[in-house]
C-alpha positions in Angstrom: -36.0 -45.4 164.3 -36.3 -43.4 161.1 -39.4 -41.6 162.3 -37.6 -40.6 165.5 -34.8 -39.0 163.3 -37.4 -36.9 161.6 -39.3 -35.9 164.7 -36.2 -34.8 166.7 -35.4 -31.7 164.6 -39.1 -30.6 164.8 -39.0 -30.9 168.6 -35.8 -28.8 168.7 -37.3 -26.2 166.4 -40.4 -25.8 168.6 -38.3 -25.7 171.7 -36.5 -22.6 170.4 -39.7 -20.7 169.8 -40.0 -17.8 172.3 -42.6 -18.7 175.0 -42.5 -16.0 177.7 -44.0 -12.6 176.9 -42.3 -9.6 178.5 -42.2 -5.9 178.2 -38.7 -5.2 176.9 -35.6 -6.9 175.6 -32.3 -5.0 175.4 -30.0 -6.9 173.0 -27.0 -6.6 170.6 -25.3 -4.7 173.5 -22.2 -4.8 175.7 -23.9 -4.8 179.0 -21.8 -3.8 182.0 -23.7 -5.7 184.7 -21.5 -4.3 187.5 -22.3 -7.6 189.4 -19.8 -9.0 191.9 -17.7 -10.5 189.1 -18.0 -7.3 187.0 -19.2 -9.4 184.1 -20.5 -8.2 180.7 -23.5 -9.7 178.9 -25.2 -9.3 175.5 -28.8 -8.9 176.5 -31.3 -8.6 179.3 -35.0 -8.9 179.8 -37.3 -6.4 181.5 -40.9 -7.1 182.8 -43.0 -4.9 185.1 -40.0 -2.6 185.5 -37.7 -5.3 186.8 -34.8 -7.3 185.2 -35.8 -10.9 185.0 -33.0 -12.4 182.9 -29.5 -11.4 181.8 -27.3 -13.4 179.4 -26.3 -14.3 175.9 -28.4 -12.8 173.1 -29.4 -16.0 171.4 -30.6 -17.5 174.7 -32.6 -14.4 175.6 -34.2 -14.0 172.1 -35.0 -17.7 171.9 -36.8 -17.7 175.2 -38.7 -14.4 175.4 -41.1 -12.5 173.2 -41.2 -8.8 174.0 -43.6 -5.9 173.4 -40.5 -3.7 172.7 -37.0 -4.4 171.6 -34.0 -2.1 172.1 -31.2 -2.9 169.7 -28.2 -1.3 171.2 -26.1 -1.7 168.0 -23.1 -3.1 170.0 -23.1 0.0 172.2 -22.3 -0.1 175.9 -25.2 -0.3 178.4 -24.6 0.6 182.0 -26.7 0.7 185.2 -28.3 4.2 185.6 -25.8 6.6 187.2 -26.3 7.5 190.8 -25.2 10.9 192.1 -24.3 10.2 195.8 -24.3 13.9 196.8 -26.0 16.8 195.1 -28.8 19.4 195.7 -31.5 18.5 193.2 -34.2 20.9 194.5 -31.6 23.6 194.8 -30.5 23.0 191.2 -34.1 23.2 190.1 -34.5 26.6 191.9 -31.2 27.8 190.4 -32.8 27.5 186.9 -35.0 30.4 188.0 -31.9 32.5 188.9 -29.0 34.2 187.2 -26.2 31.8 186.4 -22.9 33.3 187.5 -20.7 30.2 186.8 -17.6 31.1 184.8 -17.6 34.9 185.5 -14.0 36.2 185.5 -14.6 39.3 187.6 -17.1 41.0 189.9 -17.9 43.4 187.0 -18.7 40.3 184.9 -21.1 39.3 187.7 -22.8 42.7 187.7 -23.3 42.6 183.9 -25.1 39.3 184.2 -27.2 40.5 187.1 -28.2 43.7 185.2 -29.2 41.7 182.1 -31.2 39.2 184.2 -33.0 42.1 186.1 -34.2 43.6 182.8 -35.6 40.2 181.6 -37.2 39.2 184.9 -39.7 41.2 186.9 -39.5 39.1 190.1 -39.1 40.9 193.4 -35.8 39.3 194.5 -32.9 38.9 192.2 -31.0 35.7 193.1 -28.0 34.2 191.5 -25.3 31.6 192.2 -22.0 30.5 190.8 -19.4 33.2 191.3 -15.9 32.2 192.6 -13.4 34.9 193.5 -10.7 32.3 193.1 -11.2 32.4 189.4 -10.8 36.2 189.2 -7.6 38.2 188.8 -8.3 39.9 192.1 -8.9 36.9 194.3 -10.8 38.7 197.0 -14.4 38.8 198.2 -16.3 41.6 196.4 -18.1 44.5 198.1 -21.7 45.4 197.8 -21.1 49.1 196.9 -21.8 48.7 193.2 -24.8 46.5 193.9 -26.3 49.2 196.1 -25.9 51.8 193.3 -27.4 49.6 190.7 -30.2 48.2 192.8 -31.1 50.6 195.6 -34.7 49.4 196.0 -34.6 45.8 194.8 -33.1 43.0 197.0 -30.2 41.2 195.4 -28.6 38.0 196.8 -25.8 36.2 195.0 -24.4 33.0 196.4 -20.9 31.8 195.8 -20.4 28.6 193.8 -20.2 26.4 196.9 -23.3 28.0 198.5 -21.3 28.6 201.7 -20.8 32.3 201.1 -22.9 35.1 199.4 -23.0 38.8 198.7 -26.2 40.7 199.5 -27.0 44.3 198.7 -28.2 46.7 201.4 -31.9 46.2 200.5 -31.6 42.5 201.1 -29.7 43.1 204.4 -32.4 45.5 205.5 -35.1 43.0 204.8 -33.2 40.4 206.8 -32.6 42.9 209.7 -28.8 42.5 209.4 -26.8 45.4 210.7 -23.4 46.1 212.3 -24.7 44.7 215.6 -26.0 41.4 214.2 -24.2 38.3 215.6 -24.5 34.7 214.4 -22.9 31.5 215.6 -21.2 29.4 213.0 -21.1 32.2 210.5 -19.5 35.5 209.5 -21.0 38.9 208.7 -18.1 40.6 207.1 -17.3 44.2 208.1 -14.5 46.5 206.9 -13.9 50.1 208.1 -17.0 49.6 210.3 -19.2 49.0 207.3 -21.0 45.9 206.1 -19.4 44.6 202.9 -22.4 42.5 202.1 -20.4 39.2 202.4 -22.0 36.5 204.4 -20.4 33.2 205.2 -22.0 29.9 206.3 -24.7 30.4 208.9 -24.9 34.1 208.1 -26.1 33.1 204.6 -29.3 31.6 206.1 -30.3 35.0 207.6 -31.1 36.2 204.1 -32.2 32.8 202.7 -34.9 32.6 205.4 -36.6 35.8 204.2 -36.6 35.1 200.5 -40.1 34.1 199.3 -40.5 30.6 197.9 -41.4 30.4 194.2 -45.1 29.6 193.7 -46.1 25.9 193.1 -46.5 26.2 189.3 -43.2 27.8 188.9 -41.4 25.3 191.2 -43.1 22.4 189.4 -41.9 23.6 186.0 -38.4 24.1 187.4 -38.3 20.5 188.9 -39.6 19.0 185.6 -36.9 20.9 183.7 -34.2 19.9 186.2 -35.3 16.3 186.1 -35.2 16.1 182.3 -31.7 17.7 182.4 -30.5 14.9 184.6 -32.0 12.2 182.5 -30.1 13.6 179.5 -26.8 12.9 181.3 -27.8 9.5 182.5 -28.7 10.1 186.1 -31.5 7.9 187.4 -31.0 8.3 191.2 -29.8 11.4 193.1 -29.0 11.9 196.8 -30.4 15.4 197.7 -28.2 16.4 200.5 -30.4 18.6 202.7 -34.1 19.1 202.3 -36.7 20.7 204.6 -40.2 19.4 205.3 -41.9 21.5 202.6 -39.5 20.3 199.9 -39.8 16.6 200.9 -43.6 16.8 201.0 -43.7 18.7 197.7 -41.6 16.0 196.1 -44.0 13.4 197.6 -46.9 15.2 196.0 -45.2 15.2 192.6 -44.4 11.5 193.0 -48.1 10.8 193.8 -49.1 12.7 190.7 -46.7 10.8 188.5 -44.7 13.9 187.6 -41.6 12.8 189.6 -39.8 9.9 187.8 -36.3 10.6 189.1 -35.3 8.5 192.2 -34.4 10.6 195.1 -32.5 9.6 198.3 -33.7 12.6 200.4 -31.5 13.7 203.3 -33.4 15.7 205.9 -31.8 18.9 206.9 -30.5 18.6 210.5 -32.7 21.3 212.2 -34.4 20.9 215.6 -37.9 21.2 214.2 -37.2 18.6 211.6 -35.7 16.2 214.2 -38.9 16.4 216.2 -41.1 15.5 213.2 -39.1 12.9 211.4 -37.6 11.0 214.4 -41.2 10.4 215.4 -42.3 9.5 211.9 -39.4 7.2 211.2 -37.7 6.3 207.9 -40.0 5.7 205.0 -40.1 5.2 201.2 -42.5 6.1 198.5 -42.4 5.1 194.8 -39.4 7.3 194.0 -38.4 8.8 197.3 -36.3 7.3 200.1 -36.3 9.3 203.4 -34.0 7.6 205.9 -31.1 9.9 206.6 -30.2 13.4 208.1 -27.7 15.8 206.6 -25.5 17.8 209.0 -22.9 20.5 208.4 -19.8 20.4 210.4 -17.9 23.2 208.8 -17.9 25.5 205.7 -16.0 25.3 202.4 -12.3 25.6 201.6 -12.9 28.1 198.8 -14.4 30.6 201.2 -12.0 29.7 204.0 -14.8 28.3 206.1 -13.4 24.8 206.2 -12.3 24.1 209.8 -8.6 23.1 209.9 -6.4 21.8 212.7 -3.6 24.3 211.7 -4.1 27.8 210.3 -4.7 28.5 206.6 -1.4 28.7 204.8 -2.3 31.7 202.7 -3.3 34.1 205.5 -0.1 35.8 206.7 -1.4 38.7 208.8 -3.5 36.6 211.2 -4.2 33.0 212.0 -7.4 31.7 210.6 -8.7 28.1 211.2 -12.1 28.3 209.6 -15.2 27.6 211.6 -17.6 25.0 212.9 -21.3 25.4 212.0 -22.5 24.1 215.3 -21.1 23.4 218.8 -19.8 19.9 219.3 -22.6 19.2 221.8 -25.2 19.6 218.9 -23.8 16.6 217.0 -23.2 14.6 220.3 -26.9 15.1 221.2 -28.4 14.0 217.9 -26.1 11.2 216.8 -27.3 8.7 219.5 -31.0 9.6 218.7 -30.5 8.9 215.0 -28.8 5.6 215.9 -31.8 4.6 218.1 -34.4 5.5 215.5 -32.6 3.8 212.6 -31.6 6.9 210.6 -28.4 7.3 208.7 -26.2 10.2 209.8 -24.5 12.1 206.9 -22.2 15.0 207.7 -20.5 17.6 205.5 -16.9 17.7 206.6 -14.3 19.6 204.6 -11.4 20.5 206.9 -9.3 18.0 208.9 -10.5 19.4 212.2 -14.1 19.0 211.2 -13.5 15.5 209.9 -11.7 14.5 213.1 -14.4 15.8 215.3 -17.3 14.1 213.4 -15.3 10.8 213.0 -14.8 10.6 216.7 -18.5 11.4 217.4 -19.4 8.6 215.0 -16.9 6.3 216.7 -18.4 6.9 220.1 -21.9 6.0 218.9 -21.1 3.2 216.5 -18.7 1.5 218.9 -17.1 -0.9 216.3 -18.1 -3.0 213.3 -21.6 -2.2 212.2 -24.0 -1.8 209.2 -25.3 1.6 209.9 -23.5 3.1 206.9 -23.0 6.5 208.4 -21.3 8.8 205.9 -18.8 11.6 205.8 -19.9 13.9 202.9 -16.9 15.3 201.0 -14.1 13.9 203.4 -12.0 16.5 201.7 -9.0 17.1 204.0 -8.1 14.2 206.4 -5.3 14.1 208.9 -3.1 11.1 208.3 -4.0 9.6 211.7 -7.7 9.6 211.0 -8.1 7.5 207.8 -8.2 4.3 209.8 -11.4 5.4 211.7 -13.3 4.9 208.4 -12.3 1.3 208.4 -12.6 0.6 212.1 -16.3 1.8 212.2 -17.4 1.1 208.7 -17.9 4.8 207.8 -18.5 5.5 204.2 -16.7 8.4 202.4 -19.0 10.2 200.0 -16.8 12.4 197.7 -17.0 14.5 194.6 -14.0 14.1 192.3 -14.7 17.3 190.4 -14.0 19.2 193.6 -10.4 18.1 193.3 -10.0 19.3 189.8 -11.8 22.6 190.5 -9.8 23.3 193.6 -6.4 22.1 192.5 -5.3 25.5 191.2 -5.4 27.1 194.6 -5.7 24.3 197.2 -2.0 24.1 197.8 -2.1 27.8 198.7 -4.8 27.2 201.3 -3.4 24.0 202.7 0.3 23.9 202.1 2.2 21.0 200.6 2.0 18.6 203.5 -1.8 18.8 204.1 -2.4 18.6 200.4 -1.1 15.0 200.3 -4.1 13.9 202.3 -6.6 16.1 200.6 -9.0 14.7 197.9 -7.4 11.3 198.8 -10.0 9.1 197.1 -7.8 6.0 196.6 -6.7 6.1 200.2 -10.3 6.5 201.4 -11.4 3.7 199.1 -8.9 1.3 200.6 -10.4 1.7 204.1 -13.7 -0.2 203.5 -13.3 -1.2 199.9 -16.0 1.2 198.6 -16.5 4.9 198.0 -19.6 6.8 196.9 -19.2 9.4 194.1 -21.2 12.4 193.3 -21.0 15.9 191.9 -22.4 18.3 194.6 -24.3 20.1 191.8 -25.1 22.9 191.4 -21.7 23.6 193.0 -20.3 21.6 190.1 -22.0 20.6 186.8 -24.6 17.9 186.7 -22.9 15.5 184.3 -21.7 12.3 186.0 -19.2 11.7 183.2 -17.3 14.7 184.6 -17.2 12.7 187.9 -15.9 9.6 186.1 -13.2 11.5 184.2 -12.0 13.5 187.3 -11.8 10.4 189.4 -9.8 8.5 186.8 -7.7 11.2 185.2 -7.5 13.7 188.0 -7.3 16.4 185.3 -9.4 19.3 184.1 -11.3 19.3 180.8 -8.2 20.6 179.0 -6.0 17.7 180.2 -4.2 19.7 182.9 -2.0 18.8 184.7 -0.3 16.4 182.3 0.3 13.7 184.9 -2.8 14.4 187.0 -3.4 16.1 190.3 -2.0 13.9 193.1 -2.3 11.0 190.7 -1.6 8.4 193.4 -5.2 9.0 194.5 -6.8 8.4 191.1 -9.4 5.6 190.8 -9.4 2.9 188.2 -12.3 3.0 185.7 -13.9 0.0 187.3 -13.7 1.7 190.7 -15.1 4.9 189.4 -18.0 3.2 187.7 -18.8 1.3 190.9 -18.6 4.5 192.9 -21.3 5.9 190.6 -23.5 2.8 190.6 -23.4 -0.1 193.1 -21.3 1.5 195.8 -23.5 4.6 195.7 -26.5 2.2 196.0 -24.9 0.6 199.0 -24.3 4.0 200.6 -28.2 4.4 200.3 -29.1 0.9 201.5 -30.5 0.3 198.0 -28.1 -2.3 196.6 -30.8 -4.9 196.4 -32.9 -2.8 194.0 -30.4 -0.8 191.9 -26.8 -0.1 191.2 -26.2 -3.1 188.9 -28.0 -4.9 186.1 -29.0 -8.2 187.7 -32.1 -10.3 188.0 -34.5 -8.9 190.6 -33.3 -5.3 190.3 -35.1 -2.3 188.9 -34.5 -1.7 185.2 -32.6 1.6 185.6 -30.1 1.7 182.8 -28.5 3.9 180.2 -27.0 3.5 176.7 -23.9 5.5 175.8 -22.5 6.2 172.3 -19.0 5.5 173.6 -17.5 2.9 175.9 -16.0 4.9 178.8 -14.4 1.7 180.1 -12.2 1.4 177.0 -12.0 4.7 175.1 -9.0 7.0 175.3 -8.9 9.1 178.4 -9.3 12.3 176.3 -12.5 11.0 174.7 -14.4 10.3 177.9 -15.9 13.8 178.2 -17.1 13.6 174.6 -19.4 10.7 175.4 -23.2 11.2 175.0 -26.1 9.4 176.6 -28.4 7.9 173.9 -31.1 6.4 176.1 -32.1 6.6 179.8 -34.6 4.2 181.4 -36.1 4.1 184.9 -38.1 1.1 186.0 -38.1 0.0 182.4 -39.7 3.2 181.2 -37.8 5.3 178.6 -37.4 8.8 180.1 -34.9 10.2 177.6 -33.9 9.4 174.0 -31.1 11.3 172.4 -31.3 9.5 169.1 -28.8 7.3 167.4 
């Protein structure tokens, strides 16, 4: 009996020795698992890029022996953020262009363009980010000064939303645009029988299509830089909303070469030649790329008055303007059933209440009731009160960008009027339809940082804390809802919830460490939060130090 008393402690000691060898243990952390119960944990284990255990620190450390340990020093650990709607390749290309975000006048735009032109010898001068709504004179500019400054060099400057642009005469000549040019779903602005250089929606593509692509080395460098910028803000998956065949195949090439580490949910641009190719090919996935959806455009943007409304814009007195549809209704009606048959997701840009109503009804006629096709409305910005229930009845997912609300709130009431504004940027009301909502930024229309998304969704304020009580605060999301919208709900919108979006056993080890707990910190401290570490598939892709 006495010998048993001595042997028992020895058995317990050996039983506590770590026995399983793994790649990584994350411990001494507050782990927001974002599982169904929204539980927190102290540690988790990663092996071969996958989470194999989550739990209490003592249990993890007693059972596993790791090649590497990450001591989080009590800091919060979250699933890697997912941006459910952005333009990653477009953002990468924008790093090669003049940045016009924050300009306060067209003269300010011109100053930046002139400086850029002196520092860059490339043939075309491209830029993006101007917004006439931020200027004292809130009108579209005219190309006259551009023509004087650049008579022989093409200049093409896109508005912040990408749905409008100004081109100088040289660029218009190269694109064969003159006073007789017509375009469906777009506007070539004329005043006093002269081209102003302003192009809206489909007219923008007339110039875009003649601009040479950057060479492969330049594009690769831009993509690497863009990818690293995203890692620094905690993004591990992005939904690129509209890519052509060259761009998808180029990303596949970078994936094969091991250069691409960012996960990309690639939406194919809804163009006839791409339908022919990809509907035959079918949905597919590579190591870091998921190609299983098409991106359509129903209308334009509210800021450039291209959003299609049921009633006229409230701030145009001299004539009734309703915005415009990008394609005829028959275009969407033709392809929606084909996508359904071939197993592709249909994702459609809809800003105005007229565009939203038309596409929701087209979805409705194809989906026919409860389903798991997860078709999405991208932006879902202005919804008629009678149309919200269609989201619930046909399991349609709203994919929204909270920073659009806080960017537009200064002038949205002028465009829409008080009554329509109540059902604009209505994220809480949209969430209540199906119990989930996917959140993104739409970068480079907005900034890349997902913490801006989180803050705008929760506070409904700008970075200066305006307005004091929030913009339409009844449609604010809770912190838990906002986090889910950037993780597990975004993963569900991509059919990827079994592999990412939460820190659970069997999922990829995509996670981040923050220096501040955004779930508990004061509201005005959220935007000061920094990412310390970013991991994808258990591999450290960014370290900001501690």
